NUMARVO-601325 format. One record per residue: y negated, x negated, z negated of N, C-alpha, C in turn; residue number from 1; residue in one letter. Coordinates in Angstrom, 2 decimals, always signed. Layout:
<rs>
nyy;nxx;nzz;cayy;caxx;cazz;cyy;cxx;czz;kepa;baro
Y;X;Z;Y;X;Z;Y;X;Z;NUM;A
...
</rs>
This chain:
<rs>
nyy;nxx;nzz;cayy;caxx;cazz;cyy;cxx;czz;kepa;baro
+22.70;-36.34;-85.70;+22.82;-36.03;-84.28;+22.78;-34.54;-84.10;1;X
+21.86;-34.01;-83.34;+21.76;-32.58;-83.11;+22.63;-32.14;-81.94;2;X
+23.23;-31.00;-82.10;+24.01;-30.39;-81.02;+23.23;-29.17;-80.55;3;X
+22.53;-29.22;-79.42;+21.69;-28.10;-78.98;+22.52;-26.91;-78.55;4;X
+21.91;-25.73;-78.62;+22.59;-24.49;-78.24;+21.97;-23.92;-76.97;5;X
+22.83;-23.50;-76.04;+22.35;-22.89;-74.81;+22.04;-21.42;-75.03;6;X
+22.71;-20.81;-75.99;+22.42;-19.42;-76.32;+22.69;-19.21;-77.80;7;X
+22.77;-17.96;-78.26;+22.86;-17.70;-79.69;+24.25;-17.30;-80.15;8;X
+25.26;-17.60;-79.36;+26.61;-17.28;-79.79;+27.04;-18.22;-80.91;9;X
+28.00;-17.74;-81.75;+28.38;-18.50;-82.94;+28.80;-19.93;-82.63;10;X
+29.67;-20.09;-81.62;+30.21;-21.41;-81.40;+29.18;-22.37;-80.81;11;X
+28.00;-21.88;-80.48;+26.96;-22.76;-79.97;+25.75;-22.76;-80.90;12;X
+25.96;-22.42;-82.16;+24.89;-22.50;-83.14;+24.44;-23.95;-83.27;13;X
+23.19;-24.14;-83.59;+22.65;-25.50;-83.69;+23.05;-26.11;-85.02;14;X
+23.69;-27.24;-84.95;+24.17;-27.94;-86.15;+23.71;-29.38;-86.13;15;X
+23.79;-30.01;-87.29;+23.52;-31.43;-87.44;+24.76;-32.09;-88.03;16;X
+25.18;-33.17;-87.41;+26.32;-33.94;-87.90;+25.82;-35.23;-88.54;17;X
+26.35;-35.55;-89.71;+26.00;-36.79;-90.41;+27.25;-37.64;-90.56;18;X
+27.10;-38.94;-90.29;+28.21;-39.88;-90.42;+27.83;-40.93;-91.45;19;X
+28.73;-41.21;-92.38;+28.52;-42.27;-93.36;+29.70;-43.24;-93.27;20;X
+29.39;-44.54;-93.20;+30.42;-45.56;-93.04;+30.42;-46.48;-94.26;21;X
+31.58;-47.01;-94.58;+31.70;-47.96;-95.67;+31.17;-49.33;-95.22;22;X
+30.94;-50.25;-96.17;+30.42;-51.57;-95.81;+31.28;-52.33;-94.80;23;X
+32.60;-52.05;-94.79;+33.47;-52.74;-93.85;+33.53;-52.05;-92.48;24;X
+32.73;-51.01;-92.31;+32.66;-50.34;-91.01;+33.59;-49.16;-90.85;25;X
+34.43;-48.89;-91.84;+35.34;-47.75;-91.74;+34.62;-46.46;-92.08;26;X
+35.10;-45.37;-91.52;+34.49;-44.06;-91.74;+34.71;-43.60;-93.17;27;X
+33.64;-43.17;-93.84;+33.75;-42.63;-95.19;+33.75;-41.10;-95.16;28;X
+32.73;-40.50;-94.57;+32.76;-39.05;-94.43;+31.89;-38.59;-93.27;29;X
+32.17;-37.38;-92.82;+31.39;-36.71;-91.79;+30.92;-35.39;-92.38;30;X
+29.64;-35.08;-92.20;+29.09;-33.83;-92.70;+28.55;-32.98;-91.57;31;X
+28.58;-31.67;-91.74;+28.02;-30.75;-90.76;+27.25;-29.66;-91.49;32;X
+26.08;-29.32;-90.98;+25.28;-28.25;-91.57;+24.58;-27.49;-90.46;33;X
+24.26;-26.24;-90.77;+23.65;-25.33;-89.81;+22.12;-25.45;-89.88;34;X
+21.49;-25.48;-88.72;+20.03;-25.52;-88.64;+19.50;-24.10;-88.59;35;X
+18.60;-23.77;-89.52;+18.06;-22.41;-89.60;+17.06;-22.18;-88.46;36;X
+17.27;-21.07;-87.77;+16.32;-20.64;-86.72;+16.06;-19.14;-86.88;37;X
+14.86;-18.75;-86.69;+14.45;-17.36;-86.92;+15.30;-16.39;-86.11;38;X
+15.75;-15.33;-86.78;+16.45;-14.26;-86.09;+17.93;-14.46;-85.93;39;X
+18.45;-15.63;-86.30;+19.88;-15.89;-86.12;+20.68;-15.47;-87.34;40;X
+21.77;-14.76;-87.10;+22.73;-14.45;-88.14;+24.13;-14.65;-87.57;41;X
+25.04;-15.08;-88.42;+26.37;-15.40;-87.92;+27.46;-14.75;-88.77;42;X
+28.56;-14.43;-88.14;+29.75;-14.00;-88.86;+30.39;-15.25;-89.47;43;X
+30.60;-15.24;-90.78;+31.08;-16.44;-91.47;+32.38;-16.98;-90.87;44;X
+33.31;-16.08;-90.57;+34.61;-16.54;-90.08;+34.46;-17.31;-88.77;45;X
+33.52;-16.89;-87.91;+33.32;-17.57;-86.63;+32.58;-18.88;-86.79;46;X
+31.55;-18.89;-87.61;+30.78;-20.12;-87.77;+31.58;-21.19;-88.49;47;X
+32.44;-20.78;-89.43;+33.24;-21.76;-90.13;+34.30;-22.37;-89.21;48;X
+34.85;-21.57;-88.32;+35.81;-22.13;-87.36;+35.10;-23.11;-86.44;49;X
+33.86;-22.81;-86.08;+33.06;-23.73;-85.27;+32.84;-25.05;-86.03;50;X
+32.52;-24.96;-87.32;+32.32;-26.16;-88.13;+33.61;-27.00;-88.17;51;X
+34.73;-26.32;-88.39;+36.01;-27.02;-88.51;+36.33;-27.78;-87.23;52;X
+36.10;-27.16;-86.08;+36.37;-27.83;-84.81;+35.51;-29.06;-84.64;53;X
+34.24;-28.95;-85.02;+33.34;-30.10;-84.90;+33.81;-31.24;-85.80;54;X
+34.19;-30.91;-87.03;+34.63;-31.94;-87.97;+35.92;-32.60;-87.51;55;X
+36.88;-31.80;-87.06;+38.13;-32.38;-86.57;+37.89;-33.29;-85.39;56;X
+37.07;-32.84;-84.46;+36.77;-33.63;-83.27;+36.14;-34.97;-83.62;57;X
+35.21;-34.96;-84.57;+34.53;-36.19;-84.96;+35.46;-37.13;-85.73;58;X
+36.34;-36.57;-86.55;+37.30;-37.42;-87.25;+38.23;-38.10;-86.25;59;X
+38.78;-37.32;-85.32;+39.63;-37.91;-84.29;+38.90;-39.02;-83.54;60;X
+37.69;-38.73;-83.10;+36.93;-39.70;-82.30;+36.70;-41.01;-83.07;61;X
+36.32;-40.90;-84.33;+36.03;-42.10;-85.11;+37.28;-42.89;-85.46;62;X
+38.37;-42.20;-85.79;+39.60;-42.92;-86.13;+40.18;-43.61;-84.90;63;X
+40.06;-42.99;-83.73;+40.53;-43.65;-82.50;+39.78;-44.95;-82.26;64;X
+38.48;-44.95;-82.54;+37.67;-46.16;-82.36;+38.04;-47.20;-83.41;65;X
+38.20;-46.75;-84.64;+38.49;-47.64;-85.75;+39.90;-48.23;-85.66;66;X
+40.86;-47.41;-85.24;+42.26;-47.81;-85.16;+42.80;-47.47;-83.78;67;X
+42.54;-48.31;-82.78;+42.91;-47.98;-81.39;+44.40;-47.72;-81.20;68;X
+45.25;-48.28;-82.05;+46.68;-48.09;-81.89;+47.20;-46.77;-82.42;69;X
+46.35;-46.03;-83.10;+46.79;-44.75;-83.68;+46.71;-43.63;-82.65;70;X
+47.82;-42.94;-82.49;+47.84;-41.76;-81.62;+47.32;-40.55;-82.40;71;X
+47.04;-39.47;-81.69;+46.62;-38.25;-82.36;+47.71;-37.74;-83.31;72;X
+48.96;-37.93;-82.92;+50.07;-37.51;-83.78;+50.05;-38.28;-85.10;73;X
+49.83;-39.60;-85.02;+49.78;-40.40;-86.24;+48.61;-39.98;-87.12;74;X
+47.47;-39.68;-86.50;+46.31;-39.22;-87.27;+46.65;-37.93;-87.99;75;X
+47.29;-37.00;-87.28;+47.65;-35.72;-87.91;+48.63;-35.90;-89.06;76;X
+49.58;-36.83;-88.89;+50.63;-36.99;-89.88;+50.17;-37.80;-91.10;77;X
+49.30;-38.79;-90.89;+49.04;-39.76;-91.95;+47.68;-39.62;-92.62;78;X
+46.70;-39.16;-91.89;+45.36;-39.11;-92.45;+45.29;-38.09;-93.59;79;X
+44.66;-38.47;-94.68;+44.44;-37.57;-95.80;+42.94;-37.50;-96.08;80;X
+42.47;-36.29;-96.34;+41.03;-36.07;-96.48;+40.74;-35.12;-97.62;81;X
+39.48;-35.09;-98.04;+38.96;-34.08;-98.94;+37.91;-33.28;-98.19;82;X
+37.93;-31.97;-98.37;+36.92;-31.09;-97.78;+35.98;-30.64;-98.90;83;X
+34.69;-30.90;-98.71;+33.70;-30.64;-99.75;+32.66;-29.66;-99.24;84;X
+32.43;-28.58;-99.99;+31.34;-27.66;-99.69;+30.21;-27.96;-100.67;85;X
+29.10;-28.43;-100.14;+27.98;-28.92;-100.94;+26.83;-27.94;-100.86;86;X
+26.41;-27.41;-102.02;+25.30;-26.46;-102.09;+24.00;-27.24;-102.25;87;X
+23.19;-27.25;-101.21;+21.96;-28.05;-101.23;+20.86;-27.40;-102.06;88;X
+21.03;-26.13;-102.44;+19.98;-25.42;-103.19;+20.28;-25.29;-104.68;89;X
+21.40;-25.84;-105.12;+21.79;-25.66;-106.51;+22.21;-26.99;-107.13;90;X
+21.30;-27.95;-107.10;+21.49;-29.26;-107.71;+22.80;-29.91;-107.26;91;X
+23.12;-29.74;-106.03;+24.30;-30.40;-105.49;+25.62;-29.85;-105.98;92;X
+25.68;-28.60;-106.38;+26.95;-27.99;-106.81;+27.96;-28.07;-105.67;93;X
+29.16;-28.48;-105.97;+30.16;-28.67;-104.92;+31.46;-27.94;-105.25;94;X
+32.18;-27.61;-104.20;+33.55;-27.12;-104.28;+34.40;-28.04;-103.41;95;X
+35.52;-28.52;-103.91;+36.29;-29.54;-103.20;+37.76;-29.17;-103.14;96;X
+38.35;-29.34;-101.96;+39.80;-29.28;-101.79;+40.26;-30.69;-101.43;97;X
+41.26;-31.21;-102.13;+41.71;-32.59;-101.94;+43.07;-32.68;-101.25;98;X
+43.35;-33.89;-100.79;+44.67;-34.22;-100.23;+45.02;-33.30;-99.06;99;X
+44.11;-33.16;-98.12;+44.33;-32.30;-96.96;+44.72;-33.12;-95.75;100;X
+45.54;-32.53;-94.88;+45.83;-33.10;-93.57;+44.85;-32.54;-92.55;101;X
+44.90;-33.08;-91.35;+44.00;-32.61;-90.30;+44.20;-31.12;-90.05;102;X
+45.43;-30.65;-90.13;+45.71;-29.24;-89.86;+45.13;-28.31;-90.91;103;X
+44.73;-28.86;-92.07;+44.14;-28.04;-93.12;+42.64;-27.85;-92.94;104;X
+42.04;-28.61;-92.03;+40.61;-28.50;-91.78;+40.40;-27.40;-90.74;105;X
+40.30;-26.17;-91.17;+40.10;-25.07;-90.24;+39.21;-24.01;-90.88;106;X
+38.82;-23.03;-90.09;+37.87;-22.03;-90.54;+38.35;-21.23;-91.73;107;X
+39.64;-20.93;-91.80;+40.16;-20.14;-92.92;+40.00;-20.89;-94.25;108;X
+40.21;-22.21;-94.21;+40.03;-23.00;-95.43;+38.58;-22.93;-95.90;109;X
+37.65;-23.09;-94.96;+36.23;-23.04;-95.30;+35.83;-21.66;-95.81;110;X
+36.33;-20.63;-95.15;+36.00;-19.27;-95.57;+36.51;-19.00;-96.98;111;X
+37.71;-19.50;-97.27;+38.28;-19.34;-98.60;+37.42;-20.01;-99.66;112;X
+36.97;-21.23;-99.37;+36.11;-21.96;-100.32;+34.79;-21.22;-100.51;113;X
+34.21;-20.76;-99.41;+32.92;-20.07;-99.48;+33.03;-18.77;-100.27;114;X
+34.09;-18.01;-100.01;+34.27;-16.74;-100.70;+34.57;-16.93;-102.18;115;X
+35.31;-17.96;-102.51;+35.58;-18.24;-103.93;+34.28;-18.54;-104.67;116;X
+33.39;-19.30;-104.02;+32.11;-19.65;-104.65;+31.23;-18.41;-104.83;117;X
+31.22;-17.52;-103.85;+30.36;-16.34;-103.95;+30.94;-15.28;-104.88;118;X
+32.26;-15.20;-104.96;+32.90;-14.18;-105.79;+32.91;-14.53;-107.27;119;X
+32.69;-15.82;-107.57;+32.69;-16.22;-108.97;+31.43;-15.79;-109.70;120;X
+30.41;-15.32;-108.95;+29.23;-14.78;-109.59;+28.03;-15.69;-109.56;121;X
+28.22;-16.98;-109.88;+27.08;-17.87;-109.98;+26.47;-18.19;-108.61;122;X
+27.26;-17.99;-107.55;+26.78;-18.29;-106.21;+26.76;-17.03;-105.34;123;X
+26.49;-15.90;-105.93;+26.61;-14.62;-105.22;+25.68;-14.53;-104.02;124;X
+24.53;-15.20;-104.07;+23.56;-15.12;-102.98;+23.70;-16.27;-101.99;125;X
+24.77;-17.01;-102.08;+24.96;-18.17;-101.22;+25.00;-17.76;-99.75;126;X
+24.32;-18.52;-98.92;+24.22;-18.24;-97.49;+24.77;-19.43;-96.72;127;X
+25.22;-19.19;-95.49;+25.78;-20.28;-94.70;+24.76;-21.38;-94.44;128;X
+23.48;-21.05;-94.51;+22.44;-22.06;-94.32;+22.25;-22.93;-95.56;129;X
+22.80;-22.51;-96.69;+22.59;-23.22;-97.94;+23.58;-24.35;-98.17;130;X
+24.64;-24.39;-97.37;+25.72;-25.34;-97.66;+25.87;-26.38;-96.55;131;X
+26.38;-27.51;-96.96;+26.78;-28.57;-96.02;+28.24;-28.86;-96.27;132;X
+28.98;-29.01;-95.18;+30.41;-29.29;-95.29;+30.65;-30.77;-95.00;133;X
+31.44;-31.40;-95.85;+31.74;-32.82;-95.67;+33.25;-33.02;-95.70;134;X
+33.72;-33.86;-94.79;+35.10;-34.32;-94.80;+35.10;-35.78;-95.22;135;X
+35.71;-36.06;-96.36;+35.83;-37.44;-96.86;+37.20;-37.98;-96.48;136;X
+37.23;-39.13;-95.85;+38.48;-39.74;-95.40;+39.00;-40.69;-96.47;137;X
+40.21;-40.43;-96.94;+40.83;-41.29;-97.94;+41.20;-42.63;-97.31;138;X
+40.58;-43.74;-97.73;+40.84;-45.02;-97.07;+42.28;-45.49;-97.24;139;X
+42.94;-45.06;-98.32;+44.33;-45.47;-98.53;+45.25;-44.96;-97.44;140;X
+44.90;-43.82;-96.83;+45.75;-43.26;-95.79;+45.58;-43.97;-94.46;141;X
+44.64;-44.91;-94.37;+44.40;-45.64;-93.13;+45.00;-47.04;-93.14;142;X
+45.37;-47.51;-94.33;+45.87;-48.88;-94.43;+47.38;-48.85;-94.31;143;X
+47.90;-49.63;-93.38;+49.35;-49.67;-93.19;+49.82;-51.11;-93.17;144;X
+51.13;-51.27;-93.30;+51.70;-52.60;-93.46;+52.05;-53.27;-92.15;145;X
+53.26;-53.79;-92.08;+53.80;-54.52;-90.93;+53.51;-56.00;-91.01;146;X
+53.24;-56.53;-92.22;+53.07;-57.97;-92.39;+54.44;-58.64;-92.37;147;X
+54.51;-59.79;-91.73;+55.77;-60.53;-91.67;+55.58;-61.96;-92.18;148;X
+54.90;-62.11;-93.33;+54.69;-63.43;-93.92;+55.87;-63.76;-94.81;149;X
+56.39;-64.97;-94.70;+57.57;-65.34;-95.46;+57.24;-66.42;-96.49;150;X
+58.00;-66.44;-97.59;+57.85;-67.48;-98.59;+58.67;-68.70;-98.19;151;X
+58.51;-69.76;-98.94;+59.38;-70.94;-98.79;+60.64;-70.70;-99.60;152;X
+61.72;-71.41;-99.30;+62.93;-71.26;-100.10;+62.68;-71.56;-101.58;153;X
+61.80;-72.52;-101.87;+61.51;-72.88;-103.26;+60.86;-71.70;-103.99;154;X
+59.95;-71.00;-103.32;+59.31;-69.85;-103.95;+60.31;-68.72;-104.18;155;X
+61.19;-68.52;-103.22;+62.15;-67.42;-103.35;+63.15;-67.68;-104.46;156;X
+63.45;-68.95;-104.72;+64.45;-69.30;-105.73;+63.87;-69.34;-107.14;157;X
+62.54;-69.43;-107.25;+61.92;-69.59;-108.56;+60.87;-68.50;-108.76;158;X
+61.18;-67.54;-109.63;+60.26;-66.42;-109.84;+58.90;-66.88;-110.33;159;X
+58.85;-68.01;-111.05;+57.58;-68.49;-111.58;+56.64;-68.94;-110.47;160;X
+57.18;-69.23;-109.30;+56.35;-69.69;-108.19;+55.86;-68.54;-107.32;161;X
+56.35;-67.33;-107.60;+55.85;-66.17;-106.87;+54.48;-65.80;-107.41;162;X
+53.72;-65.08;-106.60;+52.39;-64.63;-107.01;+52.54;-63.56;-108.10;163;X
+52.15;-63.88;-109.31;+52.36;-62.94;-110.42;+51.48;-61.72;-110.34;164;X
+50.41;-61.73;-109.50;+49.54;-60.55;-109.36;+50.16;-59.52;-108.45;165;X
+51.21;-59.89;-107.75;+51.85;-58.93;-106.85;+52.70;-59.65;-105.82;166;X
+53.50;-58.93;-105.11;+54.37;-59.52;-104.11;+53.62;-59.53;-102.78;167;X
+53.22;-60.69;-102.32;+52.46;-60.77;-101.08;+53.22;-61.50;-99.97;168;X
+54.32;-62.18;-100.34;+55.11;-62.89;-99.33;+56.59;-62.70;-99.65;169;X
+57.42;-62.89;-98.61;+58.84;-62.74;-98.85;+59.64;-63.44;-97.76;170;X
+60.89;-63.79;-98.08;+61.78;-64.38;-97.10;+62.44;-63.27;-96.27;171;X
+62.68;-63.53;-95.02;+63.36;-62.57;-94.16;+64.78;-62.36;-94.66;172;X
+65.20;-61.11;-94.71;+66.54;-60.78;-95.19;+67.59;-61.16;-94.15;173;X
+68.56;-61.95;-94.57;+69.59;-62.41;-93.63;+70.44;-61.26;-93.12;174;X
+70.70;-60.28;-93.97;+71.61;-59.19;-93.61;+70.88;-57.93;-93.14;175;X
+69.60;-58.05;-92.89;+68.83;-56.89;-92.42;+69.15;-56.62;-90.96;176;X
+69.44;-55.37;-90.63;+69.72;-54.99;-89.25;+68.45;-54.62;-88.48;177;X
+67.31;-54.89;-89.08;+66.04;-54.58;-88.44;+65.43;-53.27;-88.89;178;X
+66.08;-52.60;-89.82;+65.62;-51.27;-90.24;+64.72;-51.29;-91.47;179;X
+64.66;-52.42;-92.18;+63.92;-52.48;-93.44;+62.48;-52.90;-93.18;180;X
+61.55;-52.09;-93.65;+60.13;-52.40;-93.51;+59.62;-53.24;-94.67;181;X
+58.43;-53.81;-94.49;+57.90;-54.73;-95.50;+57.52;-54.01;-96.79;182;X
+57.17;-52.72;-96.71;+56.78;-52.01;-97.93;+57.96;-51.92;-98.89;183;X
+59.10;-51.42;-98.40;+60.28;-51.30;-99.26;+60.76;-52.67;-99.72;184;X
+60.70;-53.65;-98.82;+61.16;-55.00;-99.16;+60.32;-55.58;-100.29;185;X
+59.00;-55.48;-100.17;+58.12;-56.06;-101.19;+58.29;-55.38;-102.54;186;X
+58.38;-54.04;-102.53;+58.57;-53.31;-103.79;+59.93;-53.65;-104.40;187;X
+60.95;-53.79;-103.55;+62.29;-54.13;-104.04;+62.29;-55.49;-104.73;188;X
+61.53;-56.44;-104.19;+61.43;-57.75;-104.84;+60.85;-57.61;-106.23;189;X
+59.76;-56.80;-106.34;+59.14;-56.62;-107.64;+60.10;-56.01;-108.66;190;X
+60.85;-54.99;-108.25;+61.81;-54.35;-109.15;+62.91;-55.34;-109.52;191;X
+63.41;-56.06;-108.53;+64.53;-56.96;-108.77;+64.13;-58.12;-109.67;192;X
+62.91;-58.61;-109.51;+62.43;-59.68;-110.39;+62.35;-59.21;-111.83;193;X
+62.05;-57.94;-112.01;+61.94;-57.37;-113.35;+63.30;-57.04;-113.95;194;X
+64.18;-56.43;-113.16;+65.44;-55.93;-113.69;+66.59;-56.91;-113.55;195;X
+66.51;-57.83;-112.59;+67.57;-58.83;-112.40;+66.94;-60.20;-112.20;196;X
+66.27;-60.72;-113.23;+65.54;-61.98;-113.08;+66.42;-63.17;-112.75;197;X
+67.72;-63.06;-112.98;+68.61;-64.18;-112.73;+69.08;-64.29;-111.29;198;X
+68.79;-63.27;-110.47;+69.29;-63.31;-109.09;+68.58;-64.41;-108.30;199;X
+69.33;-65.24;-107.61;+68.78;-66.33;-106.81;+68.92;-66.01;-105.33;200;X
+68.00;-66.53;-104.55;+68.04;-66.41;-103.08;+68.31;-64.97;-102.65;201;X
+67.42;-64.10;-103.05;+67.60;-62.67;-102.75;+67.78;-62.40;-101.26;202;X
+67.07;-63.17;-100.44;+67.13;-62.91;-99.00;+68.51;-63.18;-98.42;203;X
+69.36;-63.89;-99.16;+70.72;-64.18;-98.68;+71.76;-63.24;-99.29;204;X
+71.37;-62.44;-100.26;+72.31;-61.61;-101.02;+72.46;-60.24;-100.35;205;X
+73.65;-59.90;-99.84;+73.83;-58.59;-99.19;+73.61;-57.41;-100.13;206;X
+73.86;-57.60;-101.43;+73.63;-56.51;-102.38;+72.14;-56.20;-102.50;207;X
+71.31;-57.24;-102.44;+69.87;-57.00;-102.50;+69.40;-56.29;-101.24;208;X
+69.95;-56.66;-100.10;+69.60;-55.99;-98.85;+69.94;-54.51;-98.92;209;X
+71.10;-54.18;-99.48;+71.48;-52.79;-99.63;+70.54;-52.06;-100.58;210;X
+70.08;-52.76;-101.63;+69.12;-52.17;-102.55;+67.81;-51.84;-101.82;211;X
+67.37;-52.73;-100.96;+66.16;-52.49;-100.16;+66.32;-51.24;-99.30;212;X
+67.46;-51.10;-98.67;+67.71;-49.94;-97.81;+67.72;-48.65;-98.63;213;X
+68.39;-48.69;-99.78;+68.45;-47.51;-100.64;+67.06;-47.11;-101.12;214;X
+66.28;-48.12;-101.52;+64.91;-47.86;-101.97;+64.09;-47.24;-100.85;215;X
+64.20;-47.79;-99.66;+63.44;-47.28;-98.52;+63.83;-45.84;-98.19;216;X
+65.11;-45.55;-98.19;+65.58;-44.19;-97.91;+65.07;-43.19;-98.96;217;X
+65.01;-43.62;-100.21;+64.58;-42.72;-101.28;+63.10;-42.37;-101.15;218;X
+62.31;-43.24;-100.52;+60.87;-42.98;-100.37;+60.53;-42.21;-99.11;219;X
+61.47;-42.12;-98.17;+61.32;-41.26;-96.98;+59.98;-41.49;-96.26;220;X
+59.68;-42.74;-95.93;+58.47;-43.05;-95.19;+58.54;-42.43;-93.79;221;X
+57.41;-41.99;-93.26;+57.38;-41.47;-91.90;+57.83;-42.54;-90.92;222;X
+57.34;-43.76;-91.10;+57.74;-44.90;-90.28;+57.85;-46.10;-91.20;223;X
+59.06;-46.50;-91.60;+59.23;-47.58;-92.59;+58.55;-48.89;-92.21;224;X
+58.40;-49.15;-90.90;+57.78;-50.41;-90.48;+56.26;-50.36;-90.55;225;X
+55.68;-49.16;-90.69;+54.23;-49.02;-90.73;+53.83;-48.04;-91.84;226;X
+54.41;-48.22;-93.02;+54.09;-47.33;-94.14;+52.65;-47.57;-94.59;227;X
+51.93;-46.49;-94.85;+50.55;-46.63;-95.30;+50.50;-46.77;-96.81;228;X
+49.37;-47.27;-97.30;+49.17;-47.39;-98.74;+49.27;-46.02;-99.40;229;X
+48.77;-45.01;-98.71;+48.82;-43.65;-99.26;+50.26;-43.22;-99.52;230;X
+51.18;-43.60;-98.62;+52.58;-43.20;-98.77;+53.28;-43.89;-99.94;231;X
+52.71;-45.00;-100.42;+53.38;-45.76;-101.47;+53.44;-45.00;-102.79;232;X
+52.67;-43.93;-102.91;+52.77;-43.13;-104.14;+54.17;-42.51;-104.27;233;X
+54.91;-42.44;-103.15;+56.28;-41.91;-103.21;+57.16;-42.76;-104.12;234;X
+56.79;-44.03;-104.26;+57.59;-44.93;-105.10;+57.64;-44.44;-106.54;235;X
+56.48;-44.08;-107.12;+56.47;-43.67;-108.53;+56.99;-42.25;-108.70;236;X
+57.12;-41.52;-107.61;+57.75;-40.21;-107.69;+59.26;-40.35;-107.83;237;X
+59.80;-41.45;-107.30;+61.23;-41.72;-107.40;+61.54;-42.56;-108.64;238;X
+60.75;-43.63;-108.84;+60.92;-44.52;-109.99;+59.81;-44.19;-110.99;239;X
+60.04;-43.17;-111.79;+58.99;-42.57;-112.60;+58.52;-43.45;-113.76;240;X
+59.29;-44.47;-114.13;+58.90;-45.31;-115.26;+58.09;-46.53;-114.81;241;X
+57.74;-46.59;-113.52;+56.95;-47.71;-113.01;+55.52;-47.31;-112.72;242;X
+54.66;-48.30;-112.67;+53.28;-48.15;-112.21;+53.10;-49.10;-111.02;243;X
+52.44;-48.63;-109.97;+52.21;-49.45;-108.79;+50.71;-49.64;-108.61;244;X
+50.27;-50.88;-108.60;+48.85;-51.22;-108.44;+48.69;-51.96;-107.12;245;X
+47.76;-51.49;-106.29;+47.53;-52.08;-104.97;+46.12;-52.63;-104.91;246;X
+45.99;-53.89;-104.57;+44.70;-54.54;-104.44;+44.49;-54.91;-102.98;247;X
+43.42;-54.41;-102.41;+43.09;-54.73;-101.03;+41.60;-54.98;-100.90;248;X
+41.24;-55.95;-100.07;+39.82;-56.27;-99.90;+39.05;-55.11;-99.30;249;X
+39.71;-54.29;-98.50;+39.03;-53.17;-97.84;+38.69;-52.05;-98.80;250;X
+39.32;-52.05;-99.97;+39.07;-51.02;-100.97;+38.58;-51.74;-102.23;251;X
+37.42;-51.41;-102.70;+36.76;-52.20;-103.74;+37.29;-51.93;-105.14;252;X
+38.06;-50.87;-105.34;+38.70;-50.63;-106.62;+40.20;-50.51;-106.40;253;X
+40.99;-50.91;-107.38;+42.46;-50.86;-107.20;+42.94;-49.42;-106.99;254;X
+43.99;-49.29;-106.21;+44.68;-48.00;-106.08;+45.86;-48.07;-107.05;255;X
+45.92;-47.13;-107.96;+46.97;-47.14;-108.99;+47.76;-45.84;-108.91;256;X
+49.06;-45.99;-108.73;+49.96;-44.84;-108.75;+50.79;-44.91;-110.04;257;X
+50.80;-43.82;-110.78;+51.49;-43.76;-112.05;+52.69;-42.84;-111.98;258;X
+53.79;-43.26;-112.59;+54.92;-42.38;-112.75;+54.73;-41.53;-114.00;259;X
+55.76;-40.83;-114.39;+55.64;-39.95;-115.56;+56.11;-40.65;-116.83;260;X
</rs>
């Protein structure tokens, strides 16, 4: 999609935006590059800020369409991205910054990446026309919970009847005051099945409910009722001897978080 320019000022330079979507329709990345026109020269700091604004705007627009319930605040807090500077003239040489929030996508970040590439020597002649900027959206940061599927009493009482590939269902906690989200609850079941296999009817046990609350507090989710898959890495930061594997149809390879 071309963005035409009414004049030759930096913020109205002619650019091309590229959008790539995953097979399930979710946004994978947005790219922006400058169209070369005779006689035009730009101050890097200004053109990079222009690029950053375009990328942020397009990310917001696409995520709002993809996830209508997400506010701009939620996008800023939860979305995680990688910013990639792609050199189209040097066999696809790239420079990448990972695990960025929306607030990190700005002109100063781009200028820093560009200057690092040119100062290292191998890219000394690099020009703003030679690079394409891409923002890759981490799909794990878009997936959130809030499932309320419950097991049968027979499943809850017999660990062998639970899904051994992972905890996908659970009984509602009798002593929950409404503060425990499904992420902490499901992980707590997995830990408890491993460390206290003899416990019966966990959903009726007030000690297990307290364990769920303690676990949830230790992970400090932004919103415990809508914790994203990306936030679940906090679990292995607290419980360092565990590994957490997440399987979702929307993501074609497992997400694995490792402790130390």
